[in-house]
SERO-4910 file (N, C-alpha, C, O; in steps of 0.05 Angstrom, whole numbers):
BEGIN
 pado doro    nc1    nc2    nc3   cac1   cac2   cac3    cc1    cc2    cc3    oc1    oc2    oc3
  Met    A     17    -24      0      0      0      0     18     25      0     35     28     17
  Leu    A     13     42    -19     28     67    -21     12     89     -6    -11     94    -13
  Lys    A     25    101     14     11    122     28     25    149     22     49    151     24
  Leu    A      9    168     15     20    195     13     10    210     37    -14    215     40
  Ile    A     28    217     54     21    229     80     33    257     82     56    261     75
  Trp    A     17    276     92     26    303     95     30    310    124     19    298    142
  Leu    A     47    328    127     52    340    154     63    320    174     48    311    191
  Phe    A     86    315    170    100    295    187     92    302    215    100    296    238
  Pro    A     59    326    196     37    322    194     16    337    206     -4    334    220
  Leu    A     35    365    188     12    381    180     -2    367    157    -22    377    147
  Ser    A     16    315    182     27    300    171     29    291    188     21    285    210
  Leu    A     50    291    165     52    262    155     69    252    153     69    229    145
  Leu    A    125    204    174    128    181    156    149    161    167    164    150    152
  Leu    A    149    158    193    169    140    203    159    112    209    161     95    191
  Tyr    A    146    107    232    139     80    239    109     77    244     98     56    238
  Ala    A     95     97    253     66     96    257     54    112    234     68    123    217
  Cys    A     27    112    234     14    127    213     -6    147    226    -17    141    247
  Pro    A     -9    170    213    -30    188    223    -57    177    216    -60    160    198
  Tyr    A    -78    187    229   -105    178    225   -114    185    196   -110    207    187
  Glu    A   -125    165    182   -136    169    156   -166    168    158   -177    149    168
  Ser    A   -179    189    148   -208    190    149   -219    191    120   -206    202    102
  Met    A   -242    180    117   -255    181     90   -270    207     87   -278    214     65
  Val    A   -273    222    109   -287    248    109   -270    269    122   -255    263    141
  Pro    A   -272    294    114   -258    316    127   -274    326    151   -297    317    155
  Leu    A   -263    345    166   -278    357    188   -301    375    179   -321    378    192
  Glu    A   -297    387    156   -318    403    142   -322    391    115   -303    382    102
  Lys    A   -347    390    106   -353    378     80   -339    393     57   -332    381     37
  Arg    A   -335    419     60   -322    435     40   -309    459     54   -315    465     77
  Pro    A   -290    472     40   -277    495     53   -297    517     59   -315    523     43
  Val    A   -294    529     83   -311    551     91   -296    576     99   -308    597    102
  Glu    A   -269    574    102   -253    596    111   -235    605     88   -225    588     73
  Pro    A   -230    631     86   -211    640     65   -182    632     72   -176    627     95
  Val    A   -165    630     52   -137    624     56   -125    646     73   -129    670     68
  Asp    A   -109    638     93    -94    657    110    -67    661     98    -51    643     96
  Ser    A    -62    685     88    -37    691     75    -12    687     93     10    683     83
  Asn    A    -16    687    119      6    682    138     15    653    138     37    647    146
  Leu    A     -2    635    128      6    606    125     20    601     99     34    580     97
  Val    A     17    618     80     30    614     54     60    620     57     68    640     68
  Gly    A     76    601     46    105    605     47    119    578     50    107    557     46
  Phe    A    145    580     57    162    556     59    168    552     89    179    570    102
  Trp    A    161    529    100    164    523    128    184    500    131    182    480    117
  Tyr    A    203    503    149    226    485    152    227    474    180    224    489    200
  Gly    A    232    447    183    234    435    209    254    412    209    259    400    187
  Ile    A    265    405    232    283    382    235    270    363    254    260    371    275
  Val    A    271    337    247    258    316    263    280    299    275    299    292    262
  Lys    A    278    293    301    297    275    314    280    257    333    264    268    349
  Asp    A    284    231    331    267    213    348    282    201    372    271    183    385
  Gly    A    306    210    378    320    200    401    340    178    394    358    172    410
  Ser    A    338    166    371    357    145    362    377    159    344    382    183    346
  Asp    A    387    144    325    405    156    305    390    166    281    401    174    261
  Tyr    A    363    166    283    346    176    261    342    206    264    337    215    286
  Phe    A    345    220    243    336    248    242    327    254    213    335    239    194
  Gly    A    312    274    210    303    281    183    299    310    180    298    325    199
  Ile    A    297    318    155    291    346    148    263    346    136    257    329    119
  Glu    A    247    364    145    219    365    137    214    394    128    221    413    142
  Ala    A    202    397    105    195    424     95    167    423     83    160    403     70
  Leu    A    153    444     86    126    447     75    126    472     57    134    494     66
  Glu    A    117    469     33    113    492     16     83    496     13     70    479      0
  Val    A     73    517     24     44    522     24     38    546      6     50    567      9
  Ser    A     20    541    -13     12    563    -30    -19    564    -33    -32    545    -25
  Lys    A    -28    585    -44    -57    589    -47    -65    575    -73    -56    582    -95
  Gln    A    -84    556    -72    -94    543    -96   -120    557   -105   -124    560   -129
  Ser    A   -136    565    -86   -161    580    -92   -166    598    -68   -149    601    -50
  Asp    A   -189    611    -67   -195    630    -45   -195    616    -18   -191    629      2
  Ser    A   -201    590    -17   -203    576      8   -188    549     10   -191    535     29
  Val    A   -172    543    -11   -157    518    -11   -128    523    -15   -119    540    -31
  Tyr    A   -112    508      1    -83    510      0    -72    487    -17    -83    465    -18
  Ser    A    -50    492    -32    -34    472    -45    -10    467    -26      3    486    -18
  Ile    A     -5    442    -20     16    436      0     35    415    -12     27    394    -21
  Ile    A     61    422    -12     81    403    -20     98    397      5    108    415     18
  Arg    A    100    372     11    116    363     35    142    351     24    141    331     10
  Tyr    A    164    364     32    190    353     25    201    340     49    200    351     71
  Gly    A    213    317     46    225    303     69    250    289     60    252    278     38
  Lys    A    269    289     78    293    272     75    299    260    102    304    274    122
  Ala    A    298    234    103    304    220    128    332    209    127    341    199    106
  Val    A    346    211    149    373    201    151    374    181    174    368    188    196
  Lys    A    382    157    168    386    136    188    412    123    183    416    110    163
  Gly    A    431    127    201    458    118    196    469    131    171    471    156    170
  Asp    A    478    116    151    488    127    127    468    126    103    476    130     80
  Met    A    443    121    109    422    120     89    407    147     88    400    158    109
  Ile    A    402    157     64    386    181     61    362    174     44    365    163     22
  Leu    A    338    179     55    313    171     41    297    196     34    284    207     51
  Pro    A    298    205      9    282    228      1    253    221     -2    246    199     -9
  Asp    A    235    240      3    207    236      0    193    263     -5    197    282     10
  Thr    A    177    264    -26    161    288    -32    132    279    -36    127    259    -51
  Ser    A    114    293    -24     85    287    -26     70    313    -33     78    335    -25
  Tyr    A     48    310    -47     31    332    -56      3    329    -45     -9    308    -47
  Phe    A     -7    351    -34    -33    351    -21    -48    377    -27    -36    397    -36
  Thr    A    -73    377    -20    -89    402    -18   -100    402     10   -102    381     23
  Gly    A   -108    425     20   -119    426     47   -136    452     51   -134    471     36
  Tyr    A   -151    451     72   -166    474     80   -171    473    110   -170    452    122
  Thr    A   -176    496    122   -177    498    151   -206    497    161   -225    503    147
  Ser    A   -208    489    186   -233    489    201   -227    490    230   -204    488    238
  Trp    A   -248    494    246   -244    498    275   -260    477    291   -282    469    282
  Ile    A   -250    468    313   -264    452    333   -258    464    361   -234    464    369
  Asp    A   -278    473    375   -274    483    402   -250    502    405   -234    498    423
  Gly    A   -247    521    387   -226    541    389   -199    532    379   -180    547    380
  Gln    A   -197    508    369   -172    497    358   -174    496    327   -193    485    317
  Gln    A   -155    508    313   -155    507    284   -142    481    274   -122    472    285
  Phe    A   -155    469    254   -145    444    242   -142    448    212   -155    465    200
  Met    A   -123    432    201   -120    431    172   -132    404    163   -123    383    173
  Asn    A   -150    405    144   -161    381    131   -143    376    107   -145    390     87
  Ile    A   -127    356    108   -107    351     87   -117    328     69   -121    306     78
  Arg    A   -121    335     44   -131    315     25   -108    301     11    -91    314     -2
  Gly    A   -108    275     13    -87    259      0   -100    235    -13   -125    233    -15
  Ser    A    -84    217    -21    -94    192    -33    -78    168    -24    -54    170    -18
  Val    A    -91    146    -23    -79    120    -16    -85    101    -39   -107     99    -48
  Thr    A    -64     87    -48    -67     68    -70    -64     40    -60    -45     34    -46
  Phe    A    -83     23    -66    -83     -5    -58    -82    -23    -82    -92    -16   -104
  Ala    A    -70    -46    -79    -72    -67   -100    -94    -85    -90    -91    -99    -70
  Glu    A   -116    -85   -105   -140   -101    -97   -145   -123   -118   -143   -119   -142
  Gln    A   -151   -147   -108   -158   -169   -125   -188   -168   -130   -204   -169   -112
  Arg    A   -195   -165   -155   -224   -163   -163   -233   -190   -173   -218   -205   -185
  Lys    A   -258   -196   -168   -270   -221   -178   -268   -222   -209   -273   -203   -223
  Gly    A   -260   -245   -218   -258   -249   -247   -232   -238   -260   -228   -242   -284
  Lys    A   -215   -226   -244   -190   -215   -254   -167   -232   -245   -167   -242   -222
  Lys    A   -147   -236   -262   -124   -253   -255   -104   -239   -238    -93   -250   -219
  Ser    A    -99   -214   -244    -79   -199   -228    -93   -176   -213   -114   -166   -221
  Pro    A    -80   -168   -191    -91   -146   -175    -93   -120   -191    -77   -115   -210
  Glu    A   -111   -103   -184   -116    -78   -197   -109    -56   -177   -117    -58   -154
  Leu    A    -95    -35   -186    -89    -12   -168   -114      6   -166   -125     14   -187
  Val    A   -122     11   -142   -146     28   -137   -137     51   -118   -125     46    -97
  Thr    A   -144     75   -125   -136     99   -109   -161    110    -95   -182    113   -107
  His    A   -158    115    -69   -180    126    -53   -171    153    -42   -147    157    -35
  Thr    A   -189    172    -40   -184    197    -27   -186    194      3   -205    182     13
  Val    A   -166    204     18   -167    204     47   -160    231     58   -149    248     43
  Tyr    A   -167    236     83   -161    261     96   -144    256    121   -150    237    136
  Tyr    A   -123    272    124   -107    272    148   -114    297    163   -118    318    151
  Leu    A   -115    296    189   -124    318    205   -102    327    224    -92    311    240
  Ser    A    -96    353    223    -74    363    240    -84    389    253    -94    407    240
  Ala    A    -80    390    279    -84    415    294    -60    432    290    -37    421    288
  Phe    A    -63    458    288    -39    475    285    -44    502    298    -66    512    301
  Asn    A    -21    514    305    -20    541    316      3    555    302     25    544    300
  Arg    A     -2    580    294     19    596    282     24    620    299      5    635    306
  Thr    A     49    625    306     57    649    321     81    661    307    102    649    306
  Asn    A     78    684    295     98    698    280    109    679    258     95    672    240
  Asp    A    135    671    260    147    654    240    149    625    248    165    610    236
  Thr    A    134    617    268    134    589    278    107    577    274     86    588    280
  Leu    A    107    552    264     83    537    259     85    511    275    103    494    270
  Gln    A     67    507    295     66    482    311     44    465    299     22    474    296
  Val    A     51    440    293     32    422    280     30    396    296     51    385    304
  Lys    A      6    387    302      1    362    317    -19    346    301    -42    354    296
  Thr    A    -10    322    292    -26    305    276    -41    285    293    -30    273    312
  Ile    A    -66    281    287    -83    261    302    -72    233    296    -68    226    272
  Thr    A    -68    218    317    -57    191    314    -78    171    303   -102    175    308
  Glu    A    -68    151    289    -87    131    278   -101    115    300   -122    103    294
  Thr    A    -91    115    324   -104     99    346   -121    116    364   -128    108    386
  Phe    A   -128    141    355   -144    158    373   -172    146    378   -184    153    398
  Ser    A   -181    129    360   -207    117    364   -208     89    352   -194     83    333
  Thr    A   -224     72    364   -227     44    353   -249     44    332   -252     24    318
  Gln    A   -263     65    329   -285     67    309   -272     68    281   -257     86    275
  Lys    A   -278     48    265   -264     45    239   -274     63    217   -258     77    205
  Thr    A   -300     64    212   -310     79    190   -329    101    200   -349     95    214
  Ile    A   -322    125    193   -339    148    199   -349    159    173   -333    166    155
  Gln    A   -375    162    170   -387    169    144   -393    199    141   -396    209    119
  Arg    A   -395    213    164   -403    241    163   -384    259    178   -373    252    199
  Ser    A   -379    283    167   -361    302    179   -370    309    208   -354    313    226
  Glu    A   -396    312    212   -407    319    238   -400    298    259   -393    304    282
  Asp    A   -401    272    251   -394    250    269   -364    250    276   -357    245    298
  Leu    A   -348    257    256   -319    259    261   -312    281    281   -296    277    299
  Lys    A   -324    304    277   -320    327    296   -328    319    324   -313    323    343
  Lys    A   -351    307    327   -362    299    353   -343    279    366   -337    281    390
  Leu    A   -333    259    351   -315    239    361   -288    252    370   -278    245    391
  Ile    A   -278    271    355   -253    284    363   -257    299    389   -239    298    406
  Ile    A   -279    313    392   -284    328    416   -286    309    440   -274    314    461
  Glu    A   -301    287    437   -304    268    459   -278    255    466   -271    253    490
  Met    A   -262    246    447   -237    232    452   -216    251    464   -201    243    481
  Ala    A   -216    276    455   -196    295    465   -201    302    494   -182    310    508
  Gln    A   -225    299    504   -231    304    532   -221    281    549   -217    285    573
  Arg    A   -217    257    538   -209    233    553   -179    227    552   -168    217    571
  Lys    A   -167    234    529   -139    227    525   -125    244    505   -139    259    490
  Asn    A    -99    242    503    -84    256    482    -89    242    456    -83    218    453
  Ile    A   -100    256    436   -106    244    410    -84    249    390    -87    241    367
  Tyr    A    -63    263    398    -42    271    379    -18    252    381    -12    242    402
  Asp    A     -5    247    359     18    230    357     43    247    360     49    265    344
  Asp    A     58    242    382     82    258    387    102    255    365    117    275    359
  Leu    A    104    232    352    122    228    330    116    246    306    134    254    291
  Tyr    A     91    253    302     82    269    280     77    298    288     65    313    273
  Ser    A     86    306    311     83    334    320    109    349    315    130    340    325
  Leu    A    107    370    300    131    384    292    128    414    296    106    425    297
  Ser    A    151    427    297    152    456    298    168    465    273    189    454    268
  Tyr    A    157    483    258    169    493    233    175    523    236    162    537    251
  Arg    A    195    531    222    202    560    220    197    568    191    204    554    172
  Lys    A    186    592    188    182    603    161    208    616    152    219    633    165
  Ile    A    218    606    129    243    617    118    239    622     88    220    611     76
  Pro    A    257    637     76    256    639     46    262    612     34    278    597     45
  Lys    A    249    605     12    253    579      0    282    577    -11    290    594    -27
  Pro    A    297    556     -2    324    553    -12    323    545    -42    304    534    -51
  Ala    A    344    552    -56    346    546    -84    347    516    -90    339    508   -112
  Ser    A    356    500    -71    358    471    -75    332    456    -74    331    432    -80
  Phe    A    310    468    -66    285    454    -64    270    457    -89    248    447    -92
***
């Protein structure tokens, strides 16, 4: 299964996975693009072992209420360098005073269909959900963990919002591994 994950997760790519939803928090964008989020955001990831990575987000305006997001990543483990680039769109929404980014991506599966000899690649749209706060040139991103709920399929945005509110009152729903701090910098020529 190929996963395109954003925001290591304003995002999204080490050992666990952020929560994948079939529905966003809002059915469609309702807020205008915040020009303060547009730009190049840079962060460094370290997990306590010999693993570290470079994470960058290039956020631009796709429409009046939708962002285009390119996630650049380079993971370094020992003497291996693993480059990774993912493309997403996103839009913002609020839950109880916390702003979230609804990140639209896709997941591709190899599925065996009846009557077919070989598996067929099928792509599904998924949403990754990240809480974020921006202060001056710093962007703090916390991605909801895949284990925040045992409920497998949520069909409506309203039900997802309600579940997030309920679960957040009982436990930490964010994945520390996917929580990052970024600095806004001019885009380097090498990206």
